[in-house]
N, C-alpha and C positions, 0 to 999 in steps of 0.2 A: 488088657490090664483092667482089672475090676475097679480100681480106685480112680481111674481117669474120669474127668468130667468134661462136658461139652456144652457150650452156650453159644448159639448163633447170635450175632450182633448186627443190626442193620440201622443205618442212619437214614431218616426220611424227613427232610425239611428241618424243622426245629425239634424233632423228637428222635430218641434213640430207642430201638425195640430190641428186647432180649427174648430169646426162645430157648429155654433149657431142654436138654435131651437126657434121657435115662440110659445108663450104661448097662447093656445086656451081656457084656463079656466079650472076650476076644473073637469068638466065632460069630456072634450075633451083631456086634457093633452098637451103635447108638440109635435110640428111638425117641422121636420128639414126644414131649410130655403133653403137648397140646396147650400149654400155658404160654401166654404172651404177655410180657410186662413192658410198659411204656414209661419212658422218663423224658424230662426236658433235657436240654444239652448242658445244663448247669453241672459242673464237675462233681459237686457234692451229691446231687441226685443220681448221676450216672454211677459213681463209685458205690453208693449204698445199694442201688438196685442190682448192679452187677454181682456184688457179694451175695445178695439174697437169691439171685438166679442160680449161682453156683451151688448154694445150699439146697435149692429145690431140685437140682439135677441129680440127686442121689439115686 
């Protein structure tokens, strides 16, 4: 599905790490973009950065 998006999320101590992947289609799957975004565990920070990560996973 070409419109699917993938963002790996990892919690490390007091940080949340987001790693978006690029969708290469049904046959190729997802490829990491190489971008890593880090947030504090504050819900507002996490929510905003998660949305930004999904937008960059195009």
